[in-house]
C-alpha positions as CSV (number, residue, x, y, z in Angstrom):
1,M,151.7,59.5,71.3
2,K,153.4,62.9,71.1
3,T,151.5,63.6,68.0
4,N,148.2,62.8,69.6
5,A,149.1,64.9,72.7
6,A,150.1,67.8,70.5
7,I,146.8,67.5,68.6
8,S,144.8,67.4,71.8
9,L,146.7,70.4,73.2
10,G,146.1,72.3,69.9
11,L,142.4,71.6,70.0
12,S,142.2,72.7,73.7
13,L,144.0,76.0,72.8
14,I,141.6,76.6,69.9
15,I,138.6,75.9,72.1
16,S,139.9,78.1,74.8
17,V,140.5,81.0,72.4
18,G,137.1,80.4,71.0
19,I,135.4,80.7,74.4
20,L,137.4,83.8,75.3
21,A,136.5,85.4,72.0
22,S,132.8,84.5,72.5
23,S,132.8,85.9,76.0
24,Y,134.4,89.2,74.7
25,L,131.7,89.5,72.1
26,N,128.8,88.8,74.4
27,R,130.2,91.3,76.9
28,N,130.3,94.0,74.2
29,Q,126.8,93.1,73.1
30,A,125.3,93.7,76.6
31,T,124.4,97.4,76.2
32,E,124.6,99.4,79.4
33,L,121.4,101.4,80.2
34,I,120.4,104.2,82.4
35,K,116.9,103.9,83.7
36,V,115.3,107.1,85.2
37,T,111.8,108.3,86.2
38,G,110.8,112.0,85.6
39,L,108.0,113.8,87.2
40,G,105.6,116.4,85.7
41,K,103.5,118.4,88.1
42,K,101.1,121.3,87.6
43,D,98.7,123.3,89.8
44,F,95.6,124.5,88.1
45,T,92.1,125.9,88.8
46,S,88.9,124.2,87.6
47,D,87.0,126.0,84.8
48,L,83.8,123.9,84.9
49,I,81.4,123.3,87.8
50,V,78.5,120.9,88.1
51,W,76.0,121.3,90.9
52,E,73.0,119.0,91.6
53,G,70.2,119.2,94.1
54,T,66.9,117.6,94.8
55,F,63.5,118.9,96.0
56,S,60.4,117.0,97.0
57,A,56.9,117.1,98.4
58,I,54.7,114.5,100.0
59,N,50.9,114.5,100.3
60,L,48.1,111.9,100.5
61,D,46.6,113.5,97.4
62,L,48.9,113.0,94.4
63,Q,47.6,116.1,92.7
64,K,48.4,118.3,95.7
65,A,51.9,116.8,95.9
66,Y,52.4,117.6,92.2
67,E,51.2,121.2,92.6
68,K,53.7,121.6,95.5
69,V,56.6,120.4,93.4
70,K,55.5,122.6,90.5
71,N,55.4,125.7,92.8
72,D,58.8,124.8,94.3
73,K,60.3,124.5,90.9
74,A,59.1,128.0,90.0
75,L,60.6,129.4,93.2
76,I,64.0,127.7,92.4
77,Q,63.9,129.0,88.8
78,E,63.3,132.6,90.1
79,Y,66.0,132.3,92.7
80,L,68.6,131.1,90.1
81,K,67.5,133.9,87.7
82,E,68.2,136.5,90.4
83,A,71.5,134.9,91.1
84,G,72.5,135.4,87.4
85,I,72.5,131.7,86.4
86,V,71.8,131.3,82.7
87,E,68.6,129.4,81.9
88,S,70.3,127.2,79.3
89,E,72.7,125.9,82.0
90,I,69.8,124.6,84.2
91,L,68.4,121.1,83.7
92,F,65.4,119.7,85.6
93,S,64.8,115.9,85.5
94,A,61.5,114.2,85.2
95,I,59.5,113.9,88.4
96,N,60.0,110.7,90.3
97,I,56.9,109.3,92.2
98,N,57.0,106.9,95.2
99,K,54.5,105.8,97.7
100,E,55.6,106.1,101.3
101,Y,54.5,104.1,104.3
102,N,55.0,104.1,108.1
103,Y,55.8,100.6,109.4
104,S,54.8,99.4,112.9
105,Y,54.1,96.2,114.8
106,D,50.9,95.1,116.5
107,Q,50.6,93.3,119.8
108,S,51.1,90.0,118.1
109,G,54.4,91.2,116.6
110,R,53.1,91.3,113.1
111,Q,54.3,94.2,110.9
112,T,51.7,96.6,109.6
113,R,52.1,99.5,107.3
114,T,50.2,102.8,106.9
115,F,50.2,104.8,103.7
116,I,51.3,108.3,104.5
117,G,51.4,109.9,101.0
118,H,52.9,110.2,97.6
119,R,56.5,111.4,97.6
120,L,57.3,113.4,94.4
121,T,61.0,114.2,93.9
122,Q,62.7,116.2,91.1
123,R,66.4,116.8,90.5
124,I,68.0,119.9,89.3
125,E,71.5,120.1,87.7
126,I,73.6,123.2,86.7
127,E,76.6,122.9,84.5
128,S,78.5,126.1,84.0
129,K,81.9,127.7,83.4
130,E,80.8,130.5,85.8
131,V,82.5,128.5,88.6
132,N,82.5,131.1,91.3
133,K,79.0,132.2,90.7
134,V,77.5,128.7,90.8
135,E,79.6,127.8,93.7
136,K,78.3,130.7,95.7
137,T,74.7,130.0,94.6
138,S,75.0,126.3,95.6
139,R,75.9,127.4,99.2
140,R,73.0,129.8,99.5
141,I,70.2,128.1,97.7
142,T,69.1,126.3,100.8
143,E,67.7,129.7,101.9
144,L,64.7,128.5,99.9
145,I,63.9,126.2,102.8
146,N,62.6,129.3,104.6
147,Q,60.0,129.5,101.8
148,G,58.9,126.0,102.4
149,V,61.0,124.3,99.6
150,E,62.2,120.9,100.8
151,L,65.6,121.2,99.1
152,Y,68.7,119.1,99.4
153,S,71.9,120.7,98.0
154,E,74.8,118.4,97.0
155,S,78.4,119.4,97.0
156,P,79.6,120.9,93.7
157,R,81.9,118.9,91.4
158,Y,84.8,120.6,89.6
159,Y,86.3,119.8,86.3
160,Y,88.9,121.2,83.8
161,T,88.0,121.4,80.1
162,Q,91.6,121.8,78.9
163,L,92.7,118.5,80.4
164,T,94.1,117.1,77.1
165,D,96.4,120.0,76.6
166,L,97.5,119.9,80.2
167,K,98.4,116.3,80.0
168,I,100.5,116.9,76.9
169,E,102.3,119.7,78.7
170,M,103.0,117.5,81.7
171,I,104.3,114.6,79.6
172,A,106.8,117.0,78.1
173,A,107.8,118.3,81.5
174,A,108.2,114.8,82.9
175,T,110.3,113.7,79.9
176,Q,112.5,116.7,80.3
177,D,112.9,116.0,84.0
178,A,113.8,112.3,83.3
179,T,116.3,113.3,80.7
180,L,118.1,115.8,83.0
181,R,118.3,113.1,85.6
182,A,119.9,110.7,83.1
183,E,122.4,113.3,82.0
184,Q,123.4,114.0,85.6
185,I,123.9,110.3,86.3
186,A,125.9,109.8,83.1
187,E,128.0,112.9,83.9
188,N,128.8,111.6,87.4
189,A,129.9,108.3,85.8
190,K,132.0,110.3,83.2
191,A,129.9,109.1,80.4
192,E,127.2,110.4,78.1
193,I,123.6,109.3,77.4
194,G,123.0,107.8,74.0
195,E,119.9,106.7,72.2
196,L,116.6,106.6,73.9
197,K,115.6,102.9,74.0
198,Q,112.3,103.0,75.8
199,A,109.8,105.5,77.2
200,R,106.8,104.5,79.3
201,M,104.1,106.9,80.7
202,G,103.0,106.4,84.3
203,I,99.6,107.0,85.8
204,F,98.0,110.4,85.5
205,Q,96.8,111.7,88.8
206,I,94.7,114.7,89.9
207,I,94.3,115.5,93.6
208,G,93.1,118.6,95.5
209,Q,95.8,121.1,96.2
210,N,97.4,120.8,99.7
211,S,95.2,117.7,100.4
212,N,96.0,114.4,102.1
213,E,94.6,112.4,99.2
214,D,96.3,109.1,98.4
215,Y,97.6,108.3,94.9
216,S,96.2,105.0,93.4
217,W,97.5,102.6,90.9
218,G,94.5,103.2,88.7
219,G,94.8,107.0,88.9
220,T,93.1,109.5,91.1
221,F,90.7,112.0,89.6
222,N,89.5,114.6,92.2
223,T,86.2,116.4,91.5
224,S,85.6,117.8,95.0
225,S,88.3,120.6,94.9
226,K,88.3,123.7,92.7
227,M,92.1,124.1,93.1
228,K,93.8,120.9,91.9
229,T,97.3,119.4,91.4
230,A,98.0,117.1,88.5
231,T,101.0,114.8,88.3
232,I,102.4,112.3,85.8
233,T,105.6,110.2,85.5
234,M,107.7,109.2,82.6
235,K,110.1,106.2,82.8
236,L,112.9,106.5,80.2
237,E,115.8,104.1,79.3
238,F,118.9,105.5,77.6
239,E,122.0,103.8,76.2
240,V,125.3,104.9,77.7
241,D,128.0,106.0,75.3
């Protein structure tokens, strides 16, 4: 009986030591990590502008409507030439033709329609790196209304042609910011950051400077403001030494 008890006790000790050893090893295998998020932010000015407008004419006689649109186009071209807009930057679309009607109801409540003319519409688009010049022109071109041109001017859209380089620059800035944060956290804990284990890029966002625009999970890409602010985040995970 004593022998069996001794054997059982010995086995229990061996199992206990084994469990302790295993726990020690697992604890040492669980690597401590510092997880940080860095921000890259940059203000910049758009270097490309796109402006679009439409002009139209209506007449019962299709040919007369066409002649009116043709004359209006010539007036617009002359106006843009005087404003210093390069001809190669101007694009006119094909003319769109629609029939227009006035709708009314007779005494019986039945709807009737009366043909009032052919509506011819043409679009104009300017794409240029002369941002200020085109911007100014887009605001003043409605002066042609005084010459009988039925012109609708849309708000300009602003872009940046060096976006790829800007994004690379911002990723570097966000990574540096995250690394500094990790180093500060490690220093406060009297440790040092070790190997970088993971790096994930966040959403790239562009909003108007000093605007109240909301960020979105899919990314915001502002085209209505000439002055913009771009942001990006980098999420890094470092081992702790």
